[in-house]
KELUM-186060 format. One line per 10 residues: number of its first residue (from 1); for each residue x, y, z of C-alpha. Coordinates in Angstrom, 1 decimal. Example, Ala and Ser with C-alpha at 12.3 -4.5 7.8 and 13.67 -1.06 7.14 Angstrom:
residues 2
1> 12.3,-4.5,7.8  13.7,-1.1,7.1 $
//
This chain:
residues 685
1> 162.8,-63.7,72.5  160.5,-62.2,75.2  162.2,-63.9,78.1  165.7,-62.4,77.4  164.9,-58.8,78.4  163.1,-60.2,81.5  166.1,-62.3,82.3  168.5,-59.4,81.9  166.2,-57.3,84.1  166.2,-60.0,86.8 $
11> 170.0,-60.1,86.6  170.1,-56.3,86.9  167.9,-56.3,90.0  169.8,-59.1,91.6  173.1,-57.3,90.9  171.7,-54.1,92.4  170.5,-55.9,95.6  173.8,-57.7,96.0  175.7,-54.5,95.5  173.7,-52.6,98.1 $
21> 174.0,-55.5,100.6  177.8,-55.6,100.0  178.0,-51.9,100.7  176.0,-52.2,103.9  178.3,-55.1,105.1  181.4,-53.1,104.3  180.2,-49.9,105.9  179.0,-51.8,109.0  182.4,-53.5,109.3  184.2,-50.1,109.1 $
31> 181.6,-48.6,111.5  182.4,-51.2,114.2  186.1,-50.2,114.1  185.4,-46.6,114.7  185.2,-45.1,118.2  187.0,-43.3,121.0  188.2,-46.6,122.6  191.3,-48.4,121.3  189.4,-51.3,119.8  190.4,-51.9,116.2 $
41> 190.1,-54.5,113.5  192.4,-57.0,115.3  190.3,-56.8,118.4  187.1,-57.4,116.5  188.6,-60.4,114.7  189.8,-61.7,118.1  186.3,-61.3,119.5  184.8,-63.2,116.5  187.2,-66.0,117.1  186.4,-66.1,120.8 $
51> 189.8,-64.7,121.9  189.0,-61.1,122.6  189.4,-59.3,125.9  186.6,-58.4,128.3  187.3,-54.7,127.9  187.0,-55.0,124.1  183.8,-57.0,124.3  182.3,-54.4,126.7  183.1,-51.6,124.3  181.6,-53.4,121.3 $
61> 178.5,-54.6,123.1  177.7,-51.4,125.1  178.7,-48.7,122.5  179.4,-49.8,119.0  176.8,-52.4,118.3  174.0,-50.1,119.7  175.1,-47.2,117.5  175.3,-49.5,114.4  171.9,-51.0,115.3  170.4,-47.5,115.5 $
71> 171.9,-46.6,112.1  170.5,-49.8,110.5  167.1,-49.3,112.0  166.9,-45.6,111.2  168.1,-46.1,107.6  165.6,-48.8,106.8  162.7,-46.9,108.4  163.4,-43.5,106.9  164.1,-45.0,103.4  160.8,-47.0,103.4 $
81> 158.8,-44.1,104.9  160.1,-41.7,102.2  159.2,-44.1,99.4  155.7,-44.5,100.8  155.2,-40.8,101.2  156.5,-40.1,97.7  154.1,-42.6,96.3  150.9,-41.4,98.1  151.7,-37.8,97.3  153.0,-38.6,93.7 $
91> 155.8,-36.3,94.5  159.5,-37.2,94.4  160.2,-34.3,96.8  158.0,-35.8,99.6  159.8,-37.1,102.7  159.5,-37.1,106.5  161.4,-33.8,106.3  159.4,-32.0,103.6  156.1,-33.1,105.2  157.3,-31.8,108.6 $
101> 156.8,-35.3,110.1  160.2,-35.2,111.8  159.5,-31.6,113.1  156.2,-32.6,114.6  157.6,-35.8,116.2  160.6,-33.8,117.5  158.3,-31.2,119.1  156.2,-33.8,120.8  159.2,-35.4,122.4  160.8,-32.2,123.5 $
111> 157.5,-31.0,124.9  157.2,-34.1,127.0  160.7,-33.6,128.4  160.2,-29.9,129.0  157.1,-30.6,131.1  158.8,-33.3,133.2  157.4,-36.4,131.5  160.1,-38.9,131.6  158.5,-41.3,129.1  159.8,-44.8,128.4 $
121> 160.8,-45.6,124.8  157.5,-47.0,123.6  155.2,-44.3,125.0  157.7,-41.7,123.7  157.3,-43.3,120.3  153.5,-43.0,120.5  153.8,-39.3,121.4  156.2,-38.7,118.5  153.8,-40.6,116.2  150.9,-38.3,117.1 $
131> 153.0,-35.2,116.6  154.3,-36.4,113.2  150.9,-37.5,112.0  149.3,-34.1,112.8  152.0,-32.2,111.0  151.8,-34.5,107.9  148.0,-34.1,107.7  148.4,-30.3,107.7  151.1,-30.3,105.1  149.4,-32.7,102.7 $
141> 146.2,-30.7,103.0  148.0,-27.4,102.2  150.0,-28.9,99.3  146.9,-30.4,97.5  145.5,-28.4,94.7  147.2,-26.1,92.2  149.4,-26.9,89.3  152.7,-26.8,91.1  152.3,-29.6,93.6  156.1,-30.1,94.1 $
151> 156.8,-26.5,95.1  153.6,-26.3,97.2  154.6,-29.3,99.2  158.1,-28.0,99.9  156.8,-24.5,100.8  154.1,-25.9,103.0  156.4,-28.3,104.7  159.1,-25.7,105.2  156.7,-23.3,106.8  155.1,-25.8,109.1 $
161> 158.5,-27.3,110.0  159.9,-23.8,110.8  156.9,-23.0,112.9  157.1,-26.2,114.8  160.9,-25.9,115.2  160.3,-22.4,116.6  158.1,-23.8,119.3  160.7,-26.6,120.0  163.4,-24.0,120.3  161.3,-21.9,122.7 $
171> 160.9,-25.0,124.9  164.6,-25.7,124.8  165.4,-22.2,125.9  162.7,-22.0,128.6  163.4,-25.4,130.0  167.1,-25.6,129.4  167.8,-27.9,132.4  165.0,-30.3,131.6  166.0,-30.6,127.9  169.8,-30.6,128.4 $
181> 171.5,-32.4,125.4  168.4,-32.2,123.1  169.9,-29.5,120.9  172.5,-31.8,119.3  170.0,-34.7,119.4  167.6,-32.4,117.6  169.8,-32.7,114.5  169.8,-36.5,114.6  172.3,-38.4,116.6  173.1,-42.1,116.5 $
191> 174.8,-42.1,119.9  173.1,-44.6,122.2  173.1,-45.7,125.8  172.7,-49.4,125.3  170.7,-51.2,122.7  167.3,-50.9,124.6  165.8,-48.1,122.5  166.6,-49.7,119.1  165.5,-53.1,120.4  162.1,-51.7,121.6 $
201> 161.5,-49.8,118.4  162.6,-52.6,116.1  159.2,-54.5,116.3  157.4,-51.3,115.5  159.5,-50.7,112.4  159.1,-54.3,111.3  155.3,-54.2,111.7  155.0,-50.9,109.8  157.2,-52.3,107.0  155.1,-55.4,106.9 $
211> 152.0,-53.3,106.6  153.5,-51.3,103.7  154.5,-54.5,102.0  150.9,-55.8,102.3  149.8,-52.5,100.7  152.3,-52.9,97.9  149.9,-54.1,95.2  147.3,-51.5,96.2  149.9,-48.8,95.9  150.9,-50.1,92.5 $
221> 147.3,-49.9,91.3  146.8,-46.4,92.9  149.8,-45.2,91.0  147.8,-45.8,87.8  145.3,-43.1,88.8  142.3,-42.9,91.1  139.7,-43.8,88.4  141.6,-46.9,87.3  142.1,-47.9,91.0  138.4,-47.7,91.7 $
231> 137.6,-49.7,88.6  140.0,-52.4,89.8  138.4,-52.4,93.3  140.9,-50.4,95.2  139.9,-47.4,97.4  142.7,-44.8,96.7  141.9,-42.6,99.6  141.9,-45.4,102.1  145.1,-46.8,100.6  146.8,-43.4,100.9 $
241> 145.6,-42.8,104.4  146.9,-46.2,105.7  150.2,-45.7,103.9  150.7,-42.2,105.4  149.9,-43.6,108.9  152.5,-46.4,108.5  155.1,-44.0,107.1  154.6,-41.6,110.0  154.9,-44.5,112.4  158.3,-45.4,110.8 $
251> 159.4,-41.8,111.1  158.3,-41.5,114.7  160.2,-44.6,115.6  163.4,-43.1,114.1  162.9,-39.8,116.0  162.4,-41.7,119.2  165.7,-43.7,118.7  168.0,-41.0,117.2  166.2,-37.7,116.8  165.2,-36.2,113.5 $
261> 167.9,-37.3,111.0  167.4,-35.1,108.0  166.8,-35.9,104.3  167.4,-39.6,104.4  163.8,-40.2,103.5  164.2,-37.9,100.5  167.5,-39.2,99.2  167.2,-42.9,99.6  163.9,-43.5,97.7  164.7,-40.8,95.1 $
271> 168.0,-42.6,94.3  166.1,-45.9,93.8  163.4,-44.1,91.7  166.1,-42.8,89.4  167.0,-46.4,88.6  163.4,-47.4,87.8  163.7,-46.7,84.0  166.8,-48.9,83.8  165.7,-52.0,85.9  162.4,-53.7,85.1 $
281> 160.1,-54.3,88.0  161.8,-51.8,90.3  158.7,-49.6,90.3  156.7,-52.3,92.1  156.3,-51.3,95.7  157.1,-54.7,97.1  160.5,-54.2,95.6  160.8,-50.4,95.8  160.0,-50.2,99.5  162.6,-52.6,100.9 $
291> 165.2,-51.4,98.4  164.7,-47.8,99.5  165.1,-49.0,103.1  168.4,-50.6,102.2  169.7,-47.5,100.4  168.6,-45.6,103.5  170.9,-47.8,105.6  173.8,-47.0,103.2  173.1,-43.3,103.5  172.8,-43.2,107.3 $
301> 175.7,-45.6,108.2  177.8,-44.1,105.4  177.2,-40.6,106.7  178.2,-41.8,110.2  181.4,-43.4,108.9  182.2,-40.3,106.9  181.7,-38.1,109.9  184.0,-40.0,112.2  186.6,-40.5,109.4  186.9,-36.8,108.7 $
311> 186.4,-35.3,112.1  187.8,-38.1,114.3  186.2,-40.3,116.9  185.6,-37.7,119.6  183.9,-35.3,117.2  181.9,-38.2,116.0  180.4,-38.5,119.5  179.6,-34.8,119.8  178.5,-34.0,116.2  175.0,-35.3,115.2 $
321> 175.0,-37.7,112.2  172.0,-35.8,110.9  174.2,-32.8,110.2  176.0,-34.9,107.6  172.9,-36.4,106.1  171.3,-32.9,105.9  174.3,-31.5,104.0  174.2,-34.4,101.6  170.4,-34.1,101.3  170.7,-30.4,100.6 $
331> 173.0,-31.2,97.7  170.7,-33.9,96.5  167.7,-31.5,96.7  169.5,-29.0,94.5  170.2,-31.7,92.0  166.5,-32.8,92.1  165.5,-29.2,91.4  166.5,-29.6,87.8  164.2,-32.6,87.4  161.1,-30.6,88.6 $
341> 159.2,-28.9,85.8  158.3,-25.2,86.3  154.5,-25.1,86.1  154.0,-22.2,88.3  153.5,-19.1,86.3  153.9,-15.8,88.2  153.2,-16.6,91.8  152.8,-12.9,92.6  149.3,-13.3,91.2  146.6,-10.9,92.1 $
351> 148.7,-9.4,94.9  151.1,-7.9,92.4  148.3,-6.6,90.2  146.1,-4.8,92.7  145.6,-1.1,92.3  144.7,1.0,95.4  143.7,4.6,95.7  146.0,7.4,96.8  143.7,8.1,99.7  144.1,4.5,100.9 $
361> 147.8,4.9,100.8  147.9,8.0,102.9  145.5,6.5,105.5  147.6,3.4,105.6  150.8,5.3,106.1  149.2,7.4,108.8  147.9,4.4,110.7  151.1,2.5,110.4  153.2,5.4,111.5  151.0,5.9,114.6 $
371> 151.1,2.1,115.3  154.9,1.9,114.9  155.4,4.9,117.2  153.2,3.2,119.8  155.1,-0.1,119.5  158.4,1.8,119.9  157.1,3.5,123.1  155.9,0.2,124.5  159.2,-1.5,123.6  161.2,1.2,125.4 $
381> 159.0,1.2,128.5  158.4,-2.6,128.8  160.8,-5.4,129.7  162.1,-7.1,132.9  161.8,-3.6,134.5  158.8,-1.3,133.7  159.6,2.4,133.1  157.5,5.6,132.6  157.7,8.2,129.9  159.1,10.6,132.6 $
391> 162.1,8.2,133.1  162.8,8.3,129.4  162.6,12.1,129.4  165.0,12.3,132.3  167.4,9.9,130.5  167.3,12.1,127.3  168.1,15.2,129.4  170.8,13.3,131.4  169.0,13.6,134.7  168.0,10.0,135.2 $
401> 169.2,7.9,138.1  171.8,5.1,137.7  169.3,2.3,137.5  167.1,4.0,134.8  170.3,4.9,132.9  171.6,1.4,133.0  168.3,0.0,131.8  167.8,2.4,128.9  171.4,2.2,127.8  170.8,-1.5,127.3 $
411> 167.2,-1.3,126.0  167.4,1.6,123.5  170.0,-0.1,121.2  167.9,-3.3,121.3  164.8,-1.3,120.1  166.7,0.4,117.4  168.3,-2.9,116.3  164.9,-4.5,116.0  163.5,-1.5,114.0  166.3,-1.4,111.6 $
421> 166.7,-5.1,111.1  162.9,-5.4,110.5  163.1,-2.6,107.9  166.1,-4.1,106.2  164.6,-7.6,106.0  161.3,-6.2,104.7  163.1,-4.3,101.9  165.3,-7.3,101.1  162.2,-9.5,100.8  160.5,-6.9,98.6 $
431> 163.4,-6.9,96.2  163.8,-10.7,96.1  160.0,-11.2,95.5  160.1,-8.6,92.7  163.2,-9.9,90.9  162.1,-13.5,91.1  158.4,-12.6,90.6  157.5,-14.9,93.4  155.4,-13.5,96.2  156.3,-16.5,98.4 $
441> 160.1,-16.0,98.2  162.2,-14.3,100.8  165.9,-14.1,101.8  165.5,-16.9,104.4  163.8,-19.4,102.0  166.4,-18.6,99.3  169.3,-19.3,101.6  170.7,-15.8,101.7  170.0,-15.4,105.5  171.6,-18.8,106.1 $
451> 174.8,-17.9,104.2  175.0,-14.6,106.2  174.4,-16.4,109.5  177.0,-19.1,108.8  179.7,-16.5,107.9  178.9,-14.3,110.9  178.8,-17.1,113.4  182.1,-18.5,112.0  183.8,-15.1,112.7  182.1,-14.8,116.2 $
461> 183.3,-18.3,117.1  186.9,-17.7,115.8  187.1,-14.1,117.1  184.8,-13.7,120.2  185.7,-10.0,120.5  185.2,-9.3,116.8  183.9,-5.8,116.0  180.5,-5.1,114.6  182.0,-4.1,111.2  184.0,-7.4,111.0 $
471> 180.9,-9.5,111.8  178.9,-7.5,109.2  181.6,-7.8,106.6  181.7,-11.5,107.0  177.9,-11.8,106.9  178.0,-9.7,103.7  180.5,-12.2,102.1  178.4,-15.2,103.2  175.2,-13.7,102.0  176.8,-12.8,98.7 $
481> 178.2,-16.3,98.1  174.8,-17.9,99.0  173.0,-15.5,96.6  175.5,-16.2,93.8  175.2,-19.9,94.4  171.3,-20.0,94.5  170.7,-17.6,91.6  173.6,-18.9,89.6  172.4,-22.5,89.8  168.8,-21.4,89.2 $
491> 169.7,-19.4,86.1  171.0,-22.4,84.3  168.3,-23.0,81.6  166.3,-19.9,82.7  165.4,-18.5,86.2  162.5,-21.0,86.7  160.7,-20.2,89.9  160.2,-23.8,91.2  163.9,-24.4,90.7  164.9,-21.1,92.4 $
501> 162.9,-21.9,95.5  164.0,-25.6,95.7  167.6,-24.6,95.3  167.2,-21.9,98.0  165.6,-24.4,100.4  168.5,-26.8,99.8  171.1,-24.1,100.4  169.3,-22.9,103.5  169.1,-26.4,105.0  172.8,-26.9,104.2 $
511> 174.0,-23.7,105.8  171.9,-24.2,108.9  173.3,-27.8,109.3  176.8,-26.4,109.0  176.0,-23.7,111.6  174.8,-26.5,114.0  178.1,-28.4,113.3  180.1,-25.3,114.1  178.3,-24.7,117.3  178.4,-28.3,118.5 $
521> 182.2,-28.5,117.8  183.0,-25.2,119.5  180.5,-24.9,122.4  178.5,-28.1,122.6  177.1,-27.5,126.1  175.7,-24.0,125.4  172.5,-24.7,123.6  170.9,-21.5,124.8  173.6,-19.4,123.1  173.2,-21.4,119.9 $
531> 169.5,-21.2,119.8  169.4,-17.5,120.6  171.6,-16.8,117.7  169.8,-19.1,115.3  166.5,-17.7,116.4  167.4,-14.0,116.1  167.8,-11.9,119.1  168.7,-8.3,120.0  170.2,-9.4,123.3  173.4,-7.5,124.2 $
541> 173.3,-5.1,121.2  175.1,-1.8,121.5  174.9,1.4,119.4  178.1,0.3,117.5  176.4,-3.0,116.4  173.5,-1.2,114.8  175.6,1.2,112.7  176.1,-1.1,109.7  172.3,-1.9,109.4  171.5,1.8,109.9 $
551> 173.9,2.7,107.0  172.4,-0.1,104.8  168.8,1.0,105.3  169.7,4.7,104.9  171.4,4.0,101.5  168.9,1.3,100.3  165.7,3.3,100.8  166.5,6.2,98.5  168.1,3.8,95.9  165.0,1.6,95.8 $
561> 162.7,4.7,95.6  164.9,5.9,92.7  164.5,2.4,91.1  160.7,2.2,91.6  159.9,2.2,87.9  162.3,-0.7,87.1  160.9,-2.6,90.0  157.3,-2.1,88.7  158.4,-3.4,85.3  160.3,-6.4,86.6 $
571> 157.2,-7.5,88.5  155.3,-7.8,85.2  157.4,-10.1,82.9  160.7,-10.2,81.0  159.4,-8.9,77.7  157.9,-5.5,78.8  161.1,-4.2,80.5  163.2,-5.2,77.4  160.8,-3.4,75.1  161.2,-0.3,77.2 $
581> 165.0,-0.4,77.0  165.7,-1.9,80.5  168.8,-4.0,80.9  167.4,-6.9,82.7  170.6,-8.6,83.7  172.3,-5.5,85.1  169.1,-4.2,86.8  168.5,-7.6,88.5  172.1,-7.8,89.6  172.1,-4.4,91.1 $
591> 168.8,-4.9,93.0  169.9,-8.3,94.3  173.1,-6.7,95.5  171.0,-4.3,97.6  168.9,-7.2,99.0  172.1,-9.1,99.9  173.6,-6.1,101.7  170.3,-5.5,103.6  170.1,-9.2,104.6  173.7,-9.4,105.7 $
601> 173.6,-6.3,107.9  170.3,-7.4,109.5  171.6,-10.9,110.2  174.9,-9.5,111.6  172.8,-7.2,113.9  170.1,-9.6,115.2  170.8,-13.1,113.9  168.6,-15.1,111.7  165.0,-14.0,111.7  162.5,-15.7,109.4 $
611> 159.3,-14.7,107.6  159.7,-10.9,108.0  160.9,-10.7,104.4  157.8,-12.6,103.3  155.1,-11.0,105.5  156.0,-7.3,105.2  156.1,-6.9,101.4  153.2,-9.2,100.8  151.0,-7.3,103.3  152.2,-4.0,101.9 $
621> 151.0,-4.9,98.4  147.7,-6.1,99.8  147.2,-2.8,101.6  148.4,-0.2,99.0  148.7,-2.0,95.7  151.6,-3.0,93.5  153.2,0.4,92.8  156.6,0.3,94.5  156.6,4.0,95.2  153.9,3.1,97.8 $
631> 154.9,-0.5,98.7  158.5,0.5,99.8  157.5,2.9,102.7  154.7,0.7,103.8  156.9,-2.4,103.8  159.6,-0.6,105.8  157.1,0.4,108.5  155.5,-3.1,108.6  158.9,-4.8,108.9  160.1,-2.4,111.5 $
641> 156.9,-2.7,113.6  156.8,-6.5,113.3  160.3,-7.1,114.6  160.1,-4.4,117.2  156.8,-5.8,118.5  158.2,-9.4,118.5  161.3,-8.2,120.4  159.2,-6.4,123.0  157.0,-9.4,123.5  160.0,-11.7,123.8 $
651> 161.5,-9.4,126.5  158.2,-9.0,128.4  156.2,-12.2,128.2  158.3,-14.3,130.5  160.4,-11.5,132.2  163.0,-11.7,133.5  163.4,-14.6,131.1  163.6,-13.7,127.4  162.5,-15.2,124.1  164.4,-14.4,120.9 $
661> 162.5,-12.1,118.5  162.9,-14.6,115.7  160.9,-17.2,117.5  158.0,-14.8,117.9  158.1,-13.7,114.3  158.2,-17.4,113.2  155.1,-18.1,115.4  153.4,-15.2,113.6  154.8,-15.8,110.2  154.3,-19.5,109.9 $
671> 150.4,-19.3,110.2  150.4,-16.3,107.8  152.4,-18.3,105.3  150.1,-21.2,105.7  147.2,-18.9,105.1  148.7,-17.7,101.9  149.2,-21.2,100.7  145.6,-22.2,101.7  144.2,-19.2,99.9  146.1,-20.0,96.7 $
681> 145.1,-23.7,96.7  143.2,-23.2,93.5  145.9,-21.2,91.9  149.0,-22.3,90.1  151.7,-22.0,92.8 $
//
């Protein structure tokens, strides 16, 4: 009797393995038939029979086999790495992406190229390994503690990855010639020049996989709990440390070969883990790890086949495979959000409950006003050409010379755009945090900025001379659709905070991948233009382009001040507003509409700028308390000052070169976000 279920389980496992291997063989066969050269199925069969032409053999050996080999290697490595990271963190959302391993490895390789170090494959892999290991250590340290481990890991990983990506983007802009072609590669590309890179990294992958397999029994025991593991003679900390090092080594090898291919390490092992309840023995790591690697191959090679099937062979050369895997992974992350329990309580915590004196509010407003004025003056005077206040006075009176007039005519709109966009993003972040009662939420994390950016850049690409109002209108539509998607999906079964943020992160990743796809397809050789837009910049702004965001801020500020009492009530809980007669659904919808409009106009004006919607309202509450009658003006000043200062630094630090303001805000915002997570390690976040 007892052997029958085991026999059925063995049959189920064998069937699963055979099915996965059959899928890999079929996809590989199709993959070899795809390409820009006229080498089809008949030519491949002729080569197998020894009758093929030399030209066909050259194409297959020099191009198609290396690309397929890279796909096989990357899929196995990322699938196994993701499975190991999920096990050691006990978190189904762990992966080389969410632990910022890929971002750290990517930065290390780009930095090497930027500073003129032409490293061979193996040394480049070592550099990538060190960068990825450092990033993983930071994220795992930040995500430990607290009751909501899943959400902490994603938030910590997203913040660290965004900060590292900002440094990477800065290097790509500053060293455009040295890093030519690395923008598309930075999204993960299987395109190879020969099989050398895959061949040299293959032993590294095999050794790391062998190490994980040897750790398999220890990982099984560690999964039972630390105390049980110690009783059975297994050191859980040492086991986890070795497993993380091996997983990072696998990820670094893939980045060296193909760049950071997104979400494979999340999807592949998660798919296998979903089958664990149905197939006996699948939870054992000596089975789980290799199966996750095989599923990873299906994901990577399948994504590459899908890419070239839909977009054609030439587009398949230009478009990174990682764009497809990121879109698929974003969808998968949204689906996983419904499997994550919401254990987080109100993450606003003490910051939303603080009460400050009126005197402190007045002093804060006075200090911020003086600081903002000082920043504006510095932003107007500084740049690639330094000016004096007298020059500005002459410009205002119409008595300035042609050079000063030209400089200020270009610089004043940029300063105003930065001020207004900062104020708009701060207000939008304030509303989103209040409505979701999550002090770590902001329009960028929730995908609203990504939706606005995607729609705006689509219009700019299709209509290069589009008016500011057309770009703003498209951004508004994109932001609205993204907000409806995120909040609509999160509202199913209640607006759980963990689910809201995870869905937002998924939508944000998906929209940014599609933006990359759009840029690569339309202007693949202009990575500086792409990075400038994606990083947020005031470059080339005119007075016409700032009118939409000026109108949005002018309308939103009095509306939000008028709605200050509902905002105070919404920050508490759902029951109190209902008892006081507040229509929760209608109020939330109206407030979110304001946040969407503010985000859309800001993105249309200066591009995608991260963290402002997080930092400004959070710092405002810390300074003046939770009452929105005080938080609103303080947040406006903080947001305006932050973006204006970032823009001034970006225009001045490397003049006559320029850095996008969004990169500077990310470099400031990522450490601040990390500090927030570190401070709340003992809280339920």
